DONURO-889310 format. One line per field, with one value per residue (C-alpha): residue in one letter; x, y negated, z negated. Coordinates in nm, 3 decimals. Each point is the difference from the previous one (the first is absolute). Layout:
DONURO-889310
aa (A/...)
u (X/...)
v (Y/...)
w (Z/...)
end
This chain:
DONURO-889310
aa (M/L/A/A/M/A/L/C/L/T/T/F/A/F/G/A/R/A/A/D/I/S/V/A/A/G/P/L/A/P/A/V/A/R/A/A/P/G/D/R/L/I/L/L/P/G/N/H/R/G/P/V/V/L/D/R/S/I/I/L/E/G/R/P/G/A/V/V/S/G/S/G/Q/G/S/V/I/K/V/T/A/S/G/V/T/V/R/G/L/T/I/R/G/S/G/R/R/T/R/D/F/D/A/A/I/Y/V/A/E/G/V/D/R/F/T/A/Q/N/N/W/L/D/G/N/L/F/G/V/A/L/R/H/A/Q/R/V/R/I/E/G/N/R/I/D/N/R/S/D/A/Y/E/A/D/L/G/D/G/V/F/L/T/G/V/H/G/G/A/V/V/G/N/H/I/H/G/G/R/D/G/I/F/S/E/V/S/D/H/L/L/I/G/G/N/R/I/Q/G/V/R/F/A/I/H/Y/M/Y/T/N/Q/T/R/I/L/G/N/L/S/A/H/N/R/L/G/F/A/L/M/Y/S/N/G/I/D/V/E/R/N/L/S/V/D/D/V/R/Y/G/L/M/L/H/S/T/N/H/S/V/V/A/G/N/W/L/R/G/A/H/E/I/G/L/F/V/Y/T/A/A/K/N/V/I/R/G/N/R/I/E/D/C/P/L/G/L/H/F/S/G/S/S/L/D/N/E/V/Y/G/N/A/F/V/N/N/R/T/Q/V/K/Y/T/G/T/A/Y/D/E/W/S/K/N/G/R/G/N/Y/W/S/D/N/T/A/F/D/L/K/G/D/G/V/A/A/T/A/Y/R/P/N/S/V/M/D/R/V/L/W/R/T/P/L/A/R/L/L/M/D/S/P/V/M/E/A/L/R/F/A/Q/S/Q/F/P/A/L/M/P/G/G/V/I/D/S/H/P/L/M/A/P/P/A/L/P/P/D/L/P/T/L/N/E/A/G/S)
u (12.875/0.217/-0.316/-0.183/0.326/0.029/-0.393/0.075/0.275/-0.184/-0.328/0.233/0.173/-0.353/-0.118/0.322/-0.011/-0.391/-0.036/-0.214/0.078/-0.169/-0.031/-0.031/-0.226/0.201/0.036/-0.104/0.246/0.354/-0.128/-0.127/0.339/0.157/-0.235/0.074/-0.202/-0.241/0.086/-0.344/0.010/-0.205/-0.121/-0.062/-0.254/0.043/0.020/0.244/0.033/-0.027/-0.032/0.190/0.057/0.017/0.250/0.073/-0.199/-0.053/-0.309/-0.080/-0.196/-0.154/-0.022/-0.378/0.086/0.256/-0.111/0.213/-0.105/0.084/0.100/-0.319/0.146/0.008/-0.046/0.076/0.131/0.114/0.070/0.272/0.093/-0.205/-0.069/-0.045/-0.277/-0.131/-0.226/-0.113/0.068/-0.198/0.111/-0.082/0.106/-0.027/0.022/-0.328/0.098/-0.236/0.224/0.291/-0.252/0.157/-0.114/0.083/0.163/0.112/0.082/0.190/-0.003/0.209/-0.109/-0.071/-0.153/-0.013/-0.246/-0.177/-0.145/-0.180/0.110/-0.219/0.067/-0.156/-0.059/0.198/-0.124/0.034/-0.010/0.201/0.108/0.165/0.059/0.089/0.064/-0.040/-0.102/-0.076/-0.202/-0.169/-0.161/-0.133/0.034/-0.212/0.030/-0.153/0.140/-0.047/-0.348/0.094/0.015/-0.228/-0.082/0.233/0.318/-0.071/0.180/-0.134/0.016/0.170/0.104/0.098/0.127/0.152/0.028/-0.003/-0.064/-0.105/-0.216/-0.189/-0.198/-0.104/0.050/-0.254/0.047/-0.132/0.025/0.165/-0.149/-0.027/0.048/0.165/0.071/0.147/0.089/0.172/0.076/-0.119/-0.009/-0.064/-0.206/-0.192/-0.155/-0.152/0.086/-0.231/-0.044/-0.206/0.005/0.179/-0.141/0.011/0.040/0.222/0.066/0.118/0.112/0.166/0.059/-0.062/-0.006/-0.088/-0.191/-0.224/-0.101/-0.187/0.077/-0.217/-0.055/-0.219/-0.082/0.168/-0.044/-0.010/0.040/0.198/0.056/0.142/0.071/0.170/0.105/-0.067/0.030/-0.106/-0.129/-0.210/-0.169/-0.118/0.076/-0.261/-0.075/-0.196/-0.124/0.214/-0.119/-0.005/0.005/0.051/0.176/0.103/0.106/0.116/0.120/0.121/-0.059/0.083/-0.067/-0.202/-0.179/-0.157/-0.117/0.049/-0.261/-0.030/-0.238/-0.136/0.168/-0.110/-0.063/0.080/0.086/0.150/0.108/0.077/0.120/0.127/0.105/0.020/-0.018/-0.012/-0.180/-0.198/-0.130/-0.095/0.007/-0.239/-0.076/-0.205/-0.144/0.108/-0.208/0.120/0.108/0.177/0.075/0.083/0.090/-0.138/0.346/0.144/-0.061/0.017/-0.024/-0.159/-0.223/-0.144/-0.023/0.018/-0.240/-0.143/-0.133/-0.206/0.143/-0.224/0.071/0.141/0.160/-0.004/0.117/0.061/0.035/-0.274/0.073/-0.131/0.259/-0.104/0.123/0.024/0.160/-0.087/-0.340/0.092/-0.030/0.040/-0.200/-0.175/-0.188/-0.297/-0.096/-0.334/-0.045/-0.058/0.209/-0.247/0.257/0.120/0.364/0.118/-0.046/-0.322/-0.266/0.053/0.259/0.095/0.118/0.120/-0.051/-0.321/-0.092/-0.053/0.316/0.151/-0.201/0.098/0.373/-0.022/-0.242/0.018/-0.309/-0.269/-0.015/-0.212/-0.276/0.072/-0.365/-0.125/-0.263/0.329/0.189/-0.286/-0.051/0.383/-0.014/-0.289/0.151/0.332/-0.125/-0.262/0.241/0.395/0.123/-0.063/0.306/0.305/0.271/0.129/0.072/-0.183/0.068/-0.202/0.100/-0.010/0.057/-0.237/0.243/0.321/0.352/0.195/0.331/0.334/0.064/0.319/-0.085/0.126/-0.260/-0.194/0.116/0.389/-0.174/-0.113/-0.402)
v (-8.524/-0.288/-0.160/0.018/-0.201/-0.236/-0.042/-0.098/-0.208/-0.209/-0.028/-0.119/-0.236/-0.152/-0.059/-0.193/-0.218/-0.060/-0.376/-0.261/-0.345/-0.290/-0.225/-0.364/-0.218/-0.065/0.219/0.352/0.133/-0.010/0.150/0.331/0.013/-0.005/0.245/0.401/0.298/0.058/-0.354/-0.228/-0.329/-0.234/-0.310/-0.292/-0.254/-0.220/0.008/0.268/-0.084/0.314/0.129/0.305/0.365/0.293/0.214/0.212/0.180/-0.280/-0.172/-0.347/-0.105/-0.305/-0.206/-0.218/-0.277/0.156/-0.082/0.128/-0.209/0.035/-0.243/0.021/0.231/0.409/0.192/-0.121/0.324/0.269/0.367/0.228/0.225/0.243/0.016/-0.372/-0.184/-0.340/-0.125/-0.284/-0.257/-0.262/0.000/-0.235/-0.186/0.279/-0.056/0.028/0.219/0.304/0.211/-0.015/0.106/-0.326/0.078/-0.048/0.304/0.237/0.327/0.148/0.294/0.293/-0.125/0.215/-0.015/-0.397/-0.168/-0.339/-0.047/-0.284/-0.287/-0.278/-0.050/-0.341/-0.108/0.191/0.199/0.346/0.098/0.323/0.154/0.326/0.207/0.363/0.036/0.231/0.087/-0.393/-0.171/-0.343/-0.050/-0.284/-0.272/-0.313/-0.063/-0.336/-0.022/-0.284/-0.026/-0.309/0.128/0.203/0.375/0.129/-0.233/0.155/0.236/0.286/0.036/0.283/0.171/0.370/0.170/0.333/0.026/0.338/0.028/-0.287/-0.194/-0.332/-0.049/-0.278/-0.307/-0.273/-0.121/-0.336/-0.169/0.072/0.291/0.330/0.081/0.347/0.087/0.359/0.213/0.280/0.101/0.268/0.122/-0.365/-0.104/-0.338/-0.011/-0.291/-0.325/-0.275/-0.157/-0.326/-0.247/0.229/0.178/0.310/0.131/0.338/0.099/0.301/0.122/0.369/0.031/0.310/0.218/-0.311/-0.114/-0.321/-0.011/-0.287/-0.317/-0.293/-0.158/-0.334/-0.280/0.155/0.052/0.395/0.176/0.323/0.068/0.346/0.055/0.339/0.168/0.325/0.176/-0.338/-0.038/-0.287/-0.004/-0.254/-0.341/-0.292/-0.187/-0.348/-0.259/0.127/-0.157/0.257/0.321/0.151/0.335/0.113/0.336/-0.004/0.318/0.115/0.384/0.235/-0.260/-0.074/-0.308/0.003/-0.159/-0.365/-0.323/-0.148/-0.315/-0.306/0.055/-0.263/0.228/0.400/0.181/0.287/0.090/0.307/0.038/0.332/0.122/0.357/0.259/-0.281/0.034/-0.289/0.007/-0.180/-0.352/-0.306/-0.181/-0.296/-0.337/0.025/-0.061/0.338/0.302/0.208/0.009/0.345/0.058/0.313/0.083/0.064/0.407/0.214/-0.247/0.063/-0.270/0.054/-0.123/-0.380/-0.303/-0.220/-0.286/-0.294/-0.031/-0.133/0.280/0.305/0.183/-0.028/0.340/-0.023/0.365/0.260/0.265/0.077/-0.032/0.127/-0.256/0.236/0.274/0.268/-0.112/-0.395/-0.256/-0.389/-0.239/-0.232/-0.330/-0.017/0.389/0.006/0.398/0.157/0.231/0.307/0.238/-0.249/0.092/-0.341/0.034/-0.095/0.279/-0.122/-0.043/-0.369/-0.122/-0.377/-0.061/0.025/0.019/-0.436/-0.048/0.180/-0.208/-0.321/0.068/0.024/-0.298/-0.205/-0.214/0.254/-0.128/-0.227/0.263/0.186/-0.068/0.079/0.316/0.155/-0.015/0.129/0.317/0.068/-0.012/0.226/0.279/-0.050/0.065/0.315/0.185/-0.029/0.209/-0.319/-0.140/-0.021/0.110/-0.202/0.078/0.205/-0.018/0.325/-0.012/-0.424/-0.079/-0.188/-0.207/-0.155/0.167/-0.173/-0.178/0.069/-0.173/-0.136/-0.142/-0.379/-0.242/-0.252/-0.316/0.097/-0.080/-0.354/0.115)
w (-12.032/0.155/0.189/-0.367/-0.144/0.296/-0.036/-0.382/0.076/0.265/-0.238/-0.337/0.239/0.114/-0.330/-0.125/0.290/-0.065/-0.159/-0.066/0.163/-0.104/0.309/-0.012/0.254/0.337/0.293/-0.052/0.265/-0.187/-0.293/0.181/0.211/-0.388/-0.074/-0.032/0.044/-0.260/-0.148/-0.135/0.099/-0.210/0.134/-0.257/0.053/0.274/0.416/0.127/0.350/0.290/0.214/-0.116/0.074/-0.243/0.162/-0.324/-0.242/-0.254/-0.213/0.041/-0.286/-0.109/-0.299/-0.027/0.205/0.242/0.364/0.319/0.307/0.356/0.282/0.161/0.261/0.021/-0.340/-0.369/-0.103/0.210/-0.112/0.177/-0.278/-0.167/-0.366/-0.035/-0.222/0.004/-0.299/-0.186/0.250/0.188/0.353/0.246/0.345/0.249/0.402/0.243/0.263/-0.006/0.216/-0.217/-0.324/-0.186/-0.347/-0.344/-0.041/0.327/-0.058/0.291/0.172/-0.194/-0.338/-0.274/-0.366/0.041/-0.270/-0.024/-0.330/-0.181/0.249/0.143/0.344/0.098/0.382/0.171/0.336/-0.127/-0.342/0.025/0.321/0.001/0.297/0.051/-0.431/-0.218/-0.361/-0.045/-0.297/0.030/-0.330/-0.208/0.254/0.092/0.360/0.135/0.353/0.234/0.189/0.195/0.337/0.255/-0.103/0.292/-0.211/-0.323/-0.211/-0.199/-0.435/0.037/0.323/0.065/0.271/0.020/-0.395/-0.119/-0.344/-0.283/-0.155/0.028/-0.330/-0.226/0.266/0.019/0.341/0.189/0.325/0.333/0.218/-0.168/-0.359/0.064/0.304/0.066/0.339/0.085/-0.386/-0.211/-0.381/-0.167/-0.290/0.072/-0.368/-0.216/0.237/0.031/0.326/0.117/0.262/0.308/0.297/-0.103/-0.345/0.023/0.389/0.116/0.353/0.029/-0.373/-0.129/-0.354/-0.207/-0.280/-0.013/-0.385/-0.191/0.206/0.034/0.294/-0.001/0.227/0.287/0.387/-0.066/-0.316/0.099/0.346/0.039/0.332/0.228/-0.343/-0.155/-0.377/-0.185/-0.369/0.037/-0.373/-0.285/0.211/-0.013/0.308/-0.079/0.197/0.329/0.316/0.243/-0.126/-0.359/0.135/0.346/0.095/0.349/0.147/-0.323/-0.086/-0.283/-0.297/-0.280/-0.093/-0.329/-0.292/0.161/-0.047/0.344/-0.150/0.238/0.313/0.226/0.312/-0.088/-0.323/0.140/0.357/0.154/0.342/0.185/-0.372/-0.021/-0.296/-0.314/-0.322/-0.074/-0.340/-0.356/0.183/-0.066/0.321/-0.139/0.127/0.357/0.321/0.124/-0.266/0.200/0.362/0.154/0.327/0.184/0.101/-0.359/-0.093/-0.268/-0.280/-0.351/-0.121/-0.321/-0.380/0.167/-0.126/0.234/-0.156/0.135/0.320/0.295/0.196/-0.168/0.288/0.340/0.168/0.376/0.076/0.139/-0.192/-0.340/-0.287/-0.332/-0.317/-0.294/-0.157/-0.242/-0.022/-0.092/0.255/-0.042/-0.173/0.213/-0.178/0.236/-0.009/-0.166/-0.067/-0.288/-0.213/-0.066/-0.162/-0.235/0.141/0.093/0.378/0.217/0.066/0.423/0.236/0.114/0.326/-0.006/0.318/0.226/0.351/-0.037/-0.080/0.289/0.248/-0.209/0.025/0.352/0.047/-0.258/0.161/-0.107/-0.316/0.153/0.033/-0.357/-0.068/0.303/0.052/0.208/-0.314/-0.203/0.208/-0.016/-0.372/-0.032/0.276/-0.184/-0.344/0.153/0.207/-0.169/0.270/0.212/-0.125/0.266/-0.275/-0.284/-0.377/-0.203/-0.400/-0.097/-0.350/-0.081/-0.356/-0.219/-0.168/0.100/-0.100/-0.311/0.168/-0.142/-0.306/0.123/0.361/-0.035/-0.115/0.156/-0.242/0.194/0.273/-0.094/0.001)
end
């Protein structure tokens, strides 16, 4: 009873102290020092000079035209208390030291319930850097990081390490190193972000039990680089015109990759390397030199219901075992499959093998392309057609689809990618 009364009194006292305080342009630190926990500092239009440390649970909110500017050293805003919100501000002028994570907003270890919302983080090294924080929300921000240095000296739009629980949603990120980088983190939602002009749009290392939903990667070196992670739902994302890969699963297990559109990667649409026990279904991989590169050391994966459309090479499978890519009588759609649907059930009458013996010869010996029209190659084609058992393992789709499955209606649009 006494404990409940004490809690009520504490809550009442906290509410009584909270106030809205207008802050004119000028040095920001004195206004923060005068604020009580729970106060909302409303920054009026103009230049509010930082850097500043938010060491109490306050709301820092900007009116249109409010700018918080750093000194070019360290982070512009450093958050050391739980329950802080920063929203509606333009933030500029961080330092350039990557080892110190100089950022527009730096969230220190042990912080809980931090929110950054509807800010413009303009020309900083890192946008938002969070270290060992919990239950965070980074939402609706525009992040334009600096890109005027070597890659090793650039920062990420959103950097998360040791973050447990939170959401990074609805942000527009351009420039810097990676759009969103996460390591040793879990229980995150990465959703609805638009990322262009970076190295990796979303980069995971040792990040588990998370969702990557409805993001757009356009014109990046690599779209979604998911490495050494487990239990990820990767759904309804769009990769357009990424330079190397649209999506990569590297040593990533027990995950679902579903309903994504990987379009026009300059090298590989989907790269699967030493990844086990994943479900890859309902994706469309289109207009790539190589649709799916699948390493033989990737075991016990389910691959079905996907559409491989107009890729120069649909699949490169480097293993020697046979791998069935269908489930419950339905496989994948292959735009180069010339089989017929004799039963009228939407499934081809004959199995489809995306790779031939000649493919394997060419992978091992690219100069063999010079002999493509030779009598030896013709003999090899004939032997394979007459004796399929000569195939040294590889993908078999026993129930190839006659039409590509529909993509989810709520995918990001190509117009958002500038295509």
